[in-house]
N, C-alpha and C positions, 0 to 999 in steps of 0.2 A: 504494500500500500504506500502511496505517496501523495504529495500535495503540490499544486502550483498555485501561487497567489500573485495576482496582477493588481497592483494598487495604484490609485491615482490616475486613472485614464481621464484626462482633462479635455472637455469638449464645450463648445459654445453652442447652445441649442435654444429652441423656442417652445418649451413645455410650460403648461400652466393653465389655470382656468380663466384668468383675466386676459382680455383682448390685448392689453399693453404688452403682456408677456409674449404673445404671438408676434408682435411687431419688434419689440426691443430685444428679446432674448435674455439669456442669463448664462452664467458659468455653472458647469456641472462636473462632478467627479464620480467615476464608477470604479468599484472594486469587485474583483472576481476571485473566488476561492474554489478550487476544484480538487476533490479527492478522487483518486483512481489508482489502479495497480500499474505502476510504471516499471515493473521488473523487466519486461521485454525491452523497453527503451534503455534502461540502465545497463543491461547486459550486451546490447547490440550496437548502441550509439547510432541508431537510425531514426531520423526525424519522423518518419511515417509511423513509428511505433509509439509516439507520444502525443500529447496535446500541444499543438503548435500555438504559442501565445500570440503570434502575429495574426493567425486566423481568428483567435478570440477577440483581439483588438478590432479587426475588420468587422466582425459581427456586431460588436458594441457600437462602433461608429455608425454602421448602417442603421441599426435600430434607433439610436439616439437622434438620427436625422429625421425620423418620422415623428411629426408633432403629436403629442399626447397632452390631454388636460391633466392627467394624474401620473405621478411618479410610479405608482403601483402598476399602472398599465404598461409603461415603457419598460419597467423592470421585469415584468412577466414576459414581455416580448423578447427581451434579451435572454432570459432564462430558457424559454422555449426554443429559441433559435440555436443556442449553444447545445442544448440536449438533443435536438434533431441532428446536428452536425456530428457530435461525438457521443455515440451510443454506449461507449465504455466507461463513462463517468459514473462513479459510485455516489457522489454527493456534490452538489453545486450550490454555492452561495453567491448571490448577486446583491450588491449594495449600490443604490443610485442616490446621489446627494445633490441637492440644489444648494449652491453656495450663495450666501447673503440673500436669502429669500425675501420677497417683498412682504414684510409683516410690520405690525405696529410695535416694533422692538428691535433690539440689537441681537440678531441671531446669526451665528456663523454658518449653519447649514441645517437642512432638514434631510433626513436619510430614510429610505425605505429599503428593507431587507427582504429578499425573496430567496427561499431555499426549500429543499426537499427533505 
C-alpha cells in the first residue's frame, strides 16, 4: 500500500452562487490524496504502473474550469473523474478550497472535502 499526495494545485476559477463570482472569479486551491498499492511501480520503475500526478493535475484543471455554484459539486466532479480514470485507487480524498471567500468577515479559505 502507498500514498500520493498532491497539495496546493492553485487555479483561478469562476465558482460561486453570486453572479459577481461568475464575472470576477477567485483563487482556489485543490489537494488530492490517493491510497493505492504501488508495489508494481516501486519494483519496476515504470510510469504506467503508477498514478501519474501530471494526469491528476490535468483532471483537476479541466474540472475546475467548468463553472459550478457549489464547491461540493466541483469537488465531486473531480473525485468522479479521477476514479473513472484510475480504477486501482483504494481511497481518494479531494479537498477544494476557495481562498479569501466573499463573506462578511476575514476568512482565509472555505474547504470542502470529498472522499470514499
